[in-house]
C-alpha positions as CSV (number, residue, x, y, z in Angstrom):
1,M,83.4,88.8,99.2
2,T,83.4,92.6,99.3
3,R,84.6,94.4,96.2
4,S,86.8,96.8,98.2
5,C,87.2,98.2,101.7
6,V,88.1,101.6,103.1
7,A,89.8,101.7,106.5
8,F,89.9,104.9,108.5
9,G,92.3,105.4,111.4
10,E,95.6,106.7,112.7
11,L,99.0,105.6,111.3
12,M,101.8,105.4,113.9
13,L,105.5,104.8,114.1
14,R,106.1,101.7,116.2
15,L,109.4,101.4,118.0
16,D,110.5,98.1,119.6
17,P,113.7,97.8,121.7
18,A,116.2,95.9,119.6
19,D,117.2,92.4,120.8
20,G,114.1,92.2,122.9
21,V,115.5,94.2,125.9
22,R,113.5,96.4,128.2
23,L,112.9,100.1,127.3
24,V,115.2,101.3,130.0
25,Q,118.0,99.1,128.6
26,A,117.4,100.0,124.9
27,S,120.1,101.8,122.9
28,S,118.5,101.1,119.5
29,F,115.0,100.4,118.3
30,E,113.4,98.5,115.4
31,A,111.0,100.7,113.5
32,R,107.9,100.0,111.5
33,F,104.6,101.6,110.9
34,T,101.3,100.4,112.2
35,G,97.7,101.2,113.1
36,A,94.7,98.9,113.8
37,E,92.8,99.9,110.8
38,A,95.8,99.9,108.5
39,N,96.6,96.4,109.6
40,V,93.2,95.3,108.5
41,A,93.7,96.9,105.1
42,A,97.1,95.2,104.7
43,S,95.6,91.9,105.7
44,L,92.8,92.2,103.2
45,T,95.1,92.9,100.3
46,Q,96.9,89.6,101.0
47,F,93.5,87.9,100.3
48,S,93.2,89.9,97.0
49,V,90.6,92.2,98.5
50,P,91.4,95.8,97.4
51,A,91.8,98.1,100.4
52,Q,92.3,101.8,100.9
53,V,93.6,103.6,104.0
54,V,92.2,107.0,105.0
55,S,94.2,109.0,107.5
56,T,96.4,112.0,107.9
57,V,100.2,111.9,108.2
58,P,102.9,114.6,108.4
59,D,104.0,116.3,105.1
60,D,107.6,115.3,105.7
61,A,109.9,112.4,105.2
62,L,108.4,110.5,108.1
63,G,105.0,110.7,106.4
64,D,106.6,109.5,103.2
65,A,108.0,106.5,105.0
66,A,104.7,105.6,106.6
67,L,102.9,105.6,103.2
68,A,105.7,103.7,101.5
69,F,105.5,101.0,104.2
70,L,101.8,100.5,103.5
71,R,102.3,100.4,99.7
72,R,104.5,97.4,100.1
73,F,101.4,95.4,101.0
74,G,99.4,96.8,98.0
75,V,97.3,99.2,100.2
76,D,95.9,102.2,98.4
77,T,97.1,105.4,100.2
78,A,95.7,108.0,97.7
79,A,93.1,109.3,100.3
80,V,95.7,109.9,103.0
81,L,96.0,113.6,103.8
82,R,99.3,115.3,104.3
83,R,99.5,118.1,106.8
84,P,102.1,119.8,109.0
85,G,102.4,118.1,112.4
86,R,103.7,115.1,114.2
87,L,103.2,111.3,113.7
88,G,101.9,109.4,116.7
89,L,104.4,107.0,118.4
90,L,103.9,103.6,119.9
91,Y,106.6,101.9,122.0
92,V,106.3,98.2,122.6
93,E,108.3,96.5,125.3
94,P,108.3,92.7,125.1
95,G,107.2,90.6,128.1
96,G,109.6,88.4,129.9
97,A,109.7,85.8,132.7
98,G,107.3,86.9,135.3
99,R,106.4,90.2,133.7
100,P,103.9,91.3,131.0
101,G,104.7,93.3,128.0
102,Q,104.2,97.0,128.1
103,V,102.9,99.5,125.6
104,I,103.5,103.3,125.8
105,Y,101.6,105.7,123.6
106,D,102.8,109.1,122.5
107,R,99.8,110.2,120.4
108,A,98.6,113.4,122.0
109,G,98.3,116.2,119.5
110,S,99.3,114.0,116.5
111,V,98.4,115.3,113.1
112,F,95.7,112.7,112.8
113,A,94.2,113.6,116.1
114,V,93.8,117.3,115.3
115,T,92.5,116.9,111.7
116,G,88.8,117.5,111.9
117,A,85.8,116.2,110.0
118,G,85.8,119.0,107.4
119,A,89.2,117.8,106.0
120,Y,87.8,114.5,104.5
121,D,85.6,114.4,101.4
122,W,83.8,111.2,102.4
123,K,81.4,111.2,99.5
124,A,84.4,111.0,97.1
125,I,86.4,108.7,99.3
126,L,83.6,106.1,99.6
127,A,82.6,106.2,96.0
128,G,83.1,102.8,94.4
129,H,83.6,101.0,97.7
130,D,81.2,98.8,99.6
131,W,82.7,98.5,103.1
132,L,84.1,101.0,105.7
133,H,86.1,99.7,108.6
134,V,86.8,101.8,111.7
135,S,87.9,101.4,115.3
136,G,87.2,103.1,118.6
137,T,90.7,104.5,118.8
138,A,89.9,107.2,116.2
139,A,87.5,108.6,118.8
140,A,89.9,108.2,121.7
141,V,92.9,110.2,120.4
142,G,91.2,113.6,120.0
143,P,88.0,115.5,119.3
144,G,89.0,116.3,115.7
145,S,89.4,112.6,114.7
146,A,86.3,111.7,116.7
147,A,84.3,114.2,114.7
148,A,85.8,112.8,111.5
149,L,84.8,109.3,112.6
150,D,81.2,110.4,113.2
151,Q,81.0,112.0,109.8
152,A,82.5,109.0,108.1
153,L,79.7,106.7,109.5
154,T,77.0,109.1,108.5
155,A,78.4,109.3,104.9
156,A,78.7,105.5,104.7
157,R,75.1,105.1,105.8
158,D,73.9,107.7,103.2
159,A,76.0,106.0,100.5
160,G,74.8,102.5,101.3
161,V,78.2,101.4,102.4
162,S,78.4,98.7,105.1
163,V,80.3,99.6,108.3
164,S,82.3,97.5,110.7
165,L,83.4,98.9,114.1
166,D,86.0,97.3,116.4
167,P,85.9,99.1,119.8
168,N,89.6,98.3,120.1
169,Y,89.5,99.4,123.7
170,R,92.9,100.6,125.1
171,S,92.9,101.5,128.8
172,R,95.9,103.8,128.3
173,L,93.9,106.0,126.0
174,W,90.6,106.3,127.9
175,T,88.2,104.6,130.4
176,T,85.3,102.4,129.5
177,E,83.0,105.1,130.6
178,Q,84.6,107.6,128.2
179,A,84.6,105.0,125.4
180,G,80.9,104.3,126.0
181,R,79.9,107.9,125.8
182,A,81.8,108.3,122.5
183,L,80.9,105.0,120.8
184,R,77.3,104.2,121.8
185,P,75.9,107.1,119.7
186,L,77.7,105.6,116.6
187,L,76.2,102.1,116.9
188,D,73.0,103.0,114.9
189,R,75.2,103.3,111.8
190,V,77.2,100.1,112.4
191,D,76.4,96.9,110.6
192,V,79.1,94.6,112.1
193,L,80.4,95.0,115.7
194,L,83.7,93.3,116.3
195,G,85.9,92.4,119.3
196,V,83.3,92.2,122.0
197,G,85.1,91.2,125.2
198,E,85.0,92.0,128.9
199,E,85.4,95.7,128.3
200,A,82.3,95.8,126.1
201,I,80.0,95.4,129.2
202,G,81.0,98.9,130.3
203,I,81.4,100.4,126.9
204,L,78.1,99.2,125.6
205,G,76.2,99.6,128.9
206,L,75.0,95.9,128.8
207,P,74.1,93.8,131.8
208,A,76.9,91.4,132.7
209,P,76.3,87.7,131.7
210,P,75.2,85.4,134.6
211,G,78.0,84.3,136.8
212,W,80.5,86.8,135.6
213,S,82.4,89.3,137.7
214,P,84.9,92.1,136.6
215,D,87.9,90.1,137.8
216,Q,87.1,87.2,135.5
217,T,87.6,86.4,131.8
218,L,84.4,85.8,129.9
219,S,83.8,82.1,129.2
220,T,82.7,81.1,125.7
221,R,79.1,80.7,126.9
222,Q,79.1,84.1,128.6
223,R,80.6,85.7,125.5
224,V,77.8,84.3,123.4
225,T,75.3,85.7,125.9
226,L,76.9,89.1,125.7
227,L,76.8,89.1,121.9
228,E,73.1,88.1,121.9
229,R,72.3,91.0,124.3
230,A,74.3,93.4,122.1
231,R,72.2,92.3,119.1
232,E,69.0,92.7,121.0
233,H,69.7,96.1,122.7
234,L,71.8,98.0,120.2
């Protein structure tokens, strides 16, 4: 088991229509704070694995609330930066009979997205830790956070810290081609690649498994084949 983990990514305010109604019908929302990487950190602490979140949130009451929410789970927020700006938003409409759920992002220009690589002291942040977890959305939301992600992986490699990357592909943020151009150059500094699904064929530039077409879900055998190809070619 790892001694401790650092998770780098955006913290957002998630708003769900109260009583499970559709967004157009909502008059009130249930609020909580979330983020793919922060969720990993919060899960780890429940297994007694110390975890720290690295991000940037507004230097206002909303940023205070986001950090307080994470601290409830025992997550260390000491490395979260506070800057003027806005917190990213995530609206989640539940699915119903005959219709899927819907997610709407309002993350453009968030304080995390515009905070560049020079803001984070990765040598100090990673000291004493042995694992760094990141996801592709850090590169998707803006060039500043993409540069910070690249710097984090280089610092982790130099410090001997293992890295896990979840592509965490979201079609509402970017295309598989855009994701591939951003993520493939990072893979030489990644030790564990997570979440390899259908979208990974385009993102990683791998040949499709035999018998698969883009309108199909990967079978277990095809998924194994894709993972083997990823291991051989990346």
